[in-house]
Backbone as numpy.savetxt, mean C-alpha at the origin, in Angstrom:
# Nx Ny Nz CAx CAy CAz Cx Cy Cz
7.34 -3.80 24.10 6.43 -4.78 23.52 7.01 -5.28 22.20
6.95 -6.55 21.97 7.40 -7.12 20.70 6.44 -6.70 19.60
6.98 -6.58 18.39 6.11 -6.19 17.30 6.35 -7.08 16.10
5.40 -7.04 15.19 5.51 -7.74 13.92 5.82 -6.69 12.87
6.66 -7.07 11.91 7.09 -6.08 10.93 7.37 -6.73 9.58
7.02 -6.03 8.52 7.35 -6.43 7.16 8.02 -5.22 6.51
9.18 -5.43 5.88 9.89 -4.37 5.17 10.21 -4.88 3.77
9.97 -4.03 2.78 10.24 -4.36 1.38 10.89 -3.15 0.73
11.98 -3.40 0.01 12.67 -2.32 -0.69 12.78 -2.71 -2.16
12.43 -1.77 -3.03 12.58 -1.99 -4.47 13.06 -0.70 -5.11
13.68 -0.84 -6.26 14.15 0.31 -7.03 13.36 0.34 -8.32
12.76 1.49 -8.61 11.88 1.62 -9.77 12.42 2.71 -10.68
12.54 2.40 -11.94 13.02 3.37 -12.93 11.87 4.35 -13.23
11.80 5.41 -12.44 10.75 6.42 -12.57 11.19 7.65 -11.80
10.28 8.61 -11.65 10.55 9.80 -10.85 9.73 9.72 -9.55
10.14 10.46 -8.52 9.35 10.46 -7.28 7.91 10.94 -7.53
7.74 11.89 -8.43 6.40 12.42 -8.72 5.50 11.35 -9.34
6.04 10.61 -10.30 5.23 9.55 -10.94 4.94 8.42 -9.97
5.91 8.06 -9.15 5.68 7.00 -8.17 4.63 7.45 -7.15
4.70 8.68 -6.70 3.71 9.20 -5.75 2.31 9.14 -6.36
2.18 9.55 -7.61 0.89 9.48 -8.30 0.39 8.04 -8.35
1.29 7.12 -8.70 0.91 5.71 -8.80 0.45 5.15 -7.46
1.05 5.60 -6.38 0.68 5.12 -5.04 -0.62 5.73 -4.53
-1.02 6.87 -5.07 -2.15 7.58 -4.48 -3.35 7.80 -5.39
-3.18 7.77 -6.68 -4.29 8.09 -7.58 -5.03 6.84 -8.07
-6.37 6.90 -8.05 -7.18 5.74 -8.45 -6.89 5.22 -9.85
-6.61 6.10 -10.79 -6.37 5.63 -12.16 -5.14 4.73 -12.24
-4.23 4.84 -11.29 -3.07 3.95 -11.23 -3.35 2.73 -10.36
-3.85 2.95 -9.14 -4.00 1.83 -8.21 -4.95 0.77 -8.78
-5.95 1.19 -9.53 -6.86 0.21 -10.13 -6.13 -0.74 -11.07
-5.04 -0.29 -11.66 -4.29 -1.11 -12.62 -3.41 -2.16 -11.94
-2.72 -1.79 -10.85 -1.76 -2.72 -10.25 -2.21 -3.30 -8.92
-3.29 -2.77 -8.32 -3.70 -3.18 -6.98 -5.11 -3.78 -7.01
-5.31 -4.75 -7.91 -6.54 -5.56 -7.94 -7.81 -4.73 -8.09
-7.78 -3.71 -8.91 -8.93 -2.84 -9.20 -9.39 -2.01 -8.00
-8.57 -1.89 -6.97 -8.95 -1.09 -5.80 -8.52 0.36 -5.99
-9.09 1.22 -5.17 -8.67 2.61 -5.17 -8.70 3.13 -3.74
-7.94 4.16 -3.51 -7.88 4.77 -2.18 -8.70 6.05 -2.18
-9.48 6.21 -1.15 -10.29 7.40 -0.97 -9.67 8.20 0.16
-9.10 9.37 -0.18 -8.38 10.16 0.82 -8.16 11.57 0.29
-8.11 12.53 1.19 -7.77 13.92 0.83 -6.26 14.14 0.81
-5.49 13.18 1.25 -4.03 13.23 1.26 -3.48 14.45 1.98
-3.93 14.59 3.23 -3.35 15.59 4.13 -3.34 15.00 5.53
-2.46 15.51 6.37 -2.32 14.99 7.73 -3.66 15.02 8.46
-4.01 13.89 9.08 -5.26 13.79 9.84 -6.45 13.33 9.02
-6.29 13.26 7.69 -7.41 12.86 6.82 -7.70 11.37 6.99
-8.96 11.01 6.83 -9.31 9.60 6.81 -8.86 9.01 5.48
-8.57 7.73 5.52 -8.06 7.01 4.35 -8.76 5.67 4.29
-9.08 5.22 3.08 -9.63 3.86 2.94 -9.31 3.30 1.57
-9.21 1.97 1.52 -9.08 1.24 0.26 -10.45 0.65 -0.04
-10.95 0.97 -1.23 -12.26 0.51 -1.66 -12.07 -0.54 -2.75
-12.81 -1.65 -2.63 -12.71 -2.74 -3.60 -13.87 -2.63 -4.59
-13.75 -3.30 -5.74 -14.87 -3.29 -6.69 -16.16 -3.70 -5.99
-17.23 -3.00 -6.24 -18.49 -3.24 -5.56 -18.71 -2.26 -4.41
-17.66 -1.52 -4.03 -17.81 -0.46 -3.05 -17.51 -0.79 -1.60
-17.15 -2.04 -1.28 -16.81 -2.38 0.11 -15.48 -1.75 0.50
-15.34 -1.42 1.77 -14.08 -0.90 2.29 -13.26 -2.09 2.79
-12.07 -2.27 2.22 -11.20 -3.37 2.61 -10.35 -2.99 3.81
-9.84 -1.77 3.81 -8.96 -1.28 4.86 -9.25 0.20 5.06
-9.01 0.69 6.26 -9.20 2.12 6.49 -8.26 2.58 7.59
-8.16 3.90 7.71 -7.31 4.46 8.74 -7.21 5.96 8.62
-6.00 6.45 8.87 -5.78 7.90 8.92 -4.37 8.23 8.43
-4.24 9.39 7.80 -2.93 9.88 7.39 -2.24 10.47 8.62
-1.10 9.88 9.01 -0.35 10.33 10.18 0.70 11.36 9.76
1.33 11.12 8.62 2.38 12.01 8.13 2.36 11.95 6.61
2.55 13.11 5.97 2.56 13.13 4.52 3.53 14.20 4.02
4.41 13.78 3.14 5.36 14.65 2.48 5.38 14.21 1.02
4.48 14.76 0.18 4.33 14.28 -1.19 5.66 14.10 -1.92
5.78 12.93 -2.55 6.99 12.60 -3.28 8.11 12.07 -2.42
7.90 12.03 -1.09 8.97 11.59 -0.19 8.52 10.57 0.85
7.40 10.86 1.54 7.02 9.98 2.65 5.52 10.04 2.92
4.97 8.87 3.26 3.58 8.77 3.67 3.51 7.75 4.80
2.83 8.12 5.89 2.62 7.21 7.02 1.12 7.14 7.26
0.60 5.91 7.29 -0.83 5.68 7.50 -1.06 4.76 8.69
-2.11 5.03 9.46 -2.66 4.03 10.36 -3.57 3.18 9.48
-3.54 1.86 9.65 -4.19 0.95 8.71 -4.89 -0.16 9.49
-6.19 -0.34 9.22 -6.92 -1.45 9.83 -7.64 -2.22 8.73
-7.49 -3.53 8.76 -8.16 -4.40 7.80 -9.61 -4.60 8.21
-10.51 -4.70 7.20 -11.94 -4.93 7.48 -12.49 -6.19 6.80
-11.65 -6.94 6.13 -12.13 -8.12 5.40 -12.00 -9.41 6.20
-11.09 -9.47 7.15 -10.84 -10.68 7.93 -11.06 -10.34 9.41
-12.04 -10.97 10.06 -12.35 -10.65 11.46 -11.16 -10.76 12.41
-10.28 -11.76 12.20 -9.10 -11.90 13.07 -8.16 -10.71 12.91
-7.98 -10.27 11.65 -7.10 -9.13 11.40 -7.73 -7.84 11.92
-9.03 -7.69 11.74 -9.73 -6.50 12.23 -9.57 -6.38 13.75
-9.68 -7.52 14.43 -9.59 -7.53 15.90 -8.21 -7.10 16.41
-7.19 -7.21 15.56 -5.85 -6.81 15.98 -5.70 -5.29 16.11
-6.61 -4.54 15.52 -6.53 -3.08 15.60 -5.72 -2.49 14.46
-5.12 -1.35 14.73 -4.41 -0.60 13.69 -2.95 -0.99 13.57
-2.52 -1.10 12.33 -1.10 -1.25 12.02 -0.61 0.10 11.51
0.66 0.16 11.18 1.25 1.39 10.67 1.99 1.07 9.37
1.64 1.78 8.32 2.29 1.62 7.02 3.09 2.87 6.71
4.34 2.68 6.29 5.19 3.80 5.89 5.74 3.54 4.50
5.53 4.52 3.60 6.19 4.54 2.30 7.27 5.60 2.38
8.49 5.26 1.95 9.55 6.26 1.83 10.11 6.18 0.42
10.23 7.34 -0.24 10.74 7.45 -1.60 12.03 8.24 -1.58
13.04 7.71 -2.26 14.34 8.38 -2.30 14.92 8.23 -3.70
15.28 9.35 -4.32 15.90 9.31 -5.64 17.31 8.74 -5.54
17.58 7.74 -6.37 18.91 7.13 -6.46 19.24 7.08 -7.95
20.02 8.04 -8.44 20.34 8.08 -9.88 19.08 8.30 -10.70
18.84 7.39 -11.64 17.65 7.48 -12.50 16.48 6.69 -11.95
16.60 6.21 -10.73 15.56 5.40 -10.12 15.06 6.03 -8.83
14.00 5.44 -8.31 13.49 5.82 -7.00 13.51 4.57 -6.12
14.15 4.70 -4.98 14.15 3.63 -3.99 12.85 3.77 -3.20
12.02 2.72 -3.25 10.78 2.70 -2.50 10.94 1.71 -1.36
10.79 2.21 -0.14 10.82 1.35 1.05 9.41 1.33 1.63
8.89 0.13 1.79 7.56 -0.06 2.39 7.78 -0.80 3.70
7.29 -0.19 4.78 7.39 -0.81 6.10 5.99 -0.89 6.68
5.54 -2.09 6.96 4.21 -2.30 7.54 4.44 -3.00 8.88
3.96 -2.40 9.96 4.26 -2.93 11.29 3.08 -2.80 12.25
3.15 -3.62 13.30 2.10 -3.61 14.31 2.73 -3.96 15.65
2.31 -3.27 16.69 2.82 -3.54 18.04 2.12 -4.75 18.64
2.30 -5.87 17.96 1.69 -7.13 18.40 2.55 -8.26 17.83
3.03 -9.15 18.68 3.82 -10.27 18.15 2.93 -11.21 17.32
3.51 -11.80 16.31 2.82 -12.80 15.47 1.50 -12.28 14.90
1.49 -11.05 14.42 0.29 -10.44 13.87 -0.18 -11.17 12.61
-1.46 -11.52 12.59 -2.07 -12.14 11.39 -2.06 -11.15 10.23
-2.28 -9.87 10.52 -2.27 -8.86 9.47 -0.89 -8.77 8.83
0.15 -8.69 9.63 1.50 -8.58 9.08 1.87 -9.85 8.33
1.44 -11.00 8.82 1.66 -12.24 8.06 0.98 -12.15 6.69
-0.25 -11.62 6.67 -0.99 -11.50 5.42 -0.37 -10.53 4.45
0.00 -9.34 4.93 0.58 -8.35 4.01 1.97 -8.78 3.54
2.63 -9.64 4.30 3.95 -10.11 3.90 3.89 -10.96 2.63
2.75 -11.56 2.36 2.60 -12.29 1.10 1.97 -11.41 0.02
1.19 -10.42 0.44 0.52 -9.56 -0.54 1.38 -8.44 -1.10
2.12 -7.75 -0.24 2.91 -6.61 -0.69 3.89 -6.94 -1.82
4.67 -8.01 -1.74 5.63 -8.26 -2.83 4.97 -8.34 -4.20
3.82 -8.97 -4.29 3.13 -9.08 -5.58 2.60 -7.72 -6.05
1.99 -6.98 -5.15 1.45 -5.65 -5.49 2.59 -4.71 -5.89
3.67 -4.71 -5.14 4.77 -3.79 -5.44 5.53 -4.19 -6.71
5.61 -5.47 -6.99 6.20 -5.91 -8.26 5.33 -5.46 -9.43
4.03 -5.52 -9.24 3.11 -5.06 -10.29 3.21 -3.55 -10.49
3.35 -2.80 -9.41 3.55 -1.36 -9.48 4.82 -1.04 -10.27
5.92 -1.74 -9.95 7.19 -1.54 -10.64 7.04 -1.83 -12.14
6.38 -2.93 -12.45 6.16 -3.29 -13.85 5.34 -2.23 -14.58
4.28 -1.74 -13.93 3.43 -0.72 -14.53 4.23 0.54 -14.85
5.02 1.00 -13.91 5.77 2.24 -14.12 6.91 2.08 -15.13
7.51 0.90 -15.17 8.65 0.71 -16.07 8.27 0.25 -17.47
7.14 -0.46 -17.60 6.76 -1.00 -18.91 5.43 -0.49 -19.43
4.64 0.10 -18.54 3.29 0.53 -18.92 2.24 -0.54 -18.71
2.65 -1.71 -18.17 1.72 -2.82 -17.96 1.91 -3.42 -16.58
0.82 -3.53 -15.84 0.86 -4.18 -14.53 0.87 -5.70 -14.74
1.20 -6.44 -13.69 1.14 -7.89 -13.75 -0.31 -8.34 -13.86
-0.56 -9.32 -14.69 -1.93 -9.81 -14.90 -2.56 -10.29 -13.59
-1.76 -10.95 -12.74 -2.29 -11.54 -11.51 -2.85 -10.51 -10.54
-2.41 -9.26 -10.63 -2.90 -8.23 -9.70 -3.82 -7.23 -10.39
-4.27 -7.56 -11.57 -5.09 -6.60 -12.32 -6.58 -6.72 -12.01
-6.99 -7.80 -11.31 -8.42 -7.97 -10.98 -8.58 -8.37 -9.52
-9.71 -7.96 -8.95 -10.03 -8.35 -7.59 -10.30 -9.85 -7.55
-9.71 -10.57 -6.59 -9.90 -12.04 -6.53 -11.36 -12.41 -6.28
-11.84 -13.38 -6.99 -13.21 -13.86 -6.81 -13.38 -14.43 -5.40
-14.51 -14.21 -4.83 -14.81 -14.78 -3.52 -14.37 -13.93 -2.33
-13.69 -12.82 -2.58 -13.27 -11.97 -1.46 -14.22 -10.82 -1.27
């Protein structure tokens, strides 16, 4: 079956431990990911969700694989757009690898569906969110554009 896929690689001047915290802890995600936070126990089989300001669940799924500081695989379903919700679950993989004084972060978001609306959507969203994450970890400040939840969503 053909699939849709988005892959993004960035190098961040940080440690795997700090990057892992930034990807998983609410005090970080609220800064670079539009005031959202993830609700999860961070263990294999645990439910996972992204909560937006006001308490709505934007996305949810399950932890498929977890190796703190190295790898996280999530099943991911969007709940904000009916067309994306109807597509079912996608798969998100974070891989962290130390390269000198930096961490190589590879983000792969994929779905076993050609021309996925979800993958098209995350392909425009991930670069901005991940650039903001990089800025936060390297300078202490996230990008202004990703610091608040967009009005009307």
